[in-house]
C-alpha angles and dihedrals in degrees: 000000000000119000133183130237118266095239098231111213115276113248093038113145121253104262115243113245144159118200138160121249123220091278092051095253113144115242122193132196088231088069089067103051118121097035131067112270130203114201116191123191104210143153138202100235099049115103090208091059093043088052093059104025097103092045089050089052091051092050091050091050093049090055101035092119095053104028139051116215130199130178120205128192112203097167121123100259092192090064094034107036092180086070093058122104095275093052092044091052089052088051092052089054095044095045096040093234114176098179128086117282110205129199118222100194094165091048089221094119093052090051092047091053092046092238113174108168146016116280099031116159126204118183118194126191124232089274092057095253122137108254101166137013124175146056131000090220141318095282122113130166109286100005093105094232111130120240104254103150087219098145095048092039091055092046093050092047091052095046093047088052090051094249129130122252107237118231148268096075116194110239118242114249127203147101115335115254107263101238121190116248 
């Protein structure tokens, strides 16, 4: 069942976190201060993520000089084995992702961010303040709208230029995060 993002208040501080990437290297939020940061909560099994994953890769590549990008999988990999490290590595190859993909096995980071669905995008400015949260574009699997990334592209361009992203922001929609019981 599709759910929408929770629309965390703009201006919220980037949550502090330390997580391993797929190679086991520790990645910390402190490494990303001073430059805009896009954090995407994603998963391998979700059709909503699969629908936009190549467009997301293209957006990240277009802005690689001005923007840091991280993907985080918070899903319960015991219940959804495709979202375990092997499946996530396959996704990186399939989607052509060149940014770190982090694994939130305790699910604490997803909860701290207020992530609700996959994909769920959180864009922070260079000061670590939430400037945009919401959808990549209006496309969803089966709705016939092409994946353009226009909403997220506009938000990134504004944040990189030091400008605010006017509301309303369209909520992200996708698979619910698979929380442990």
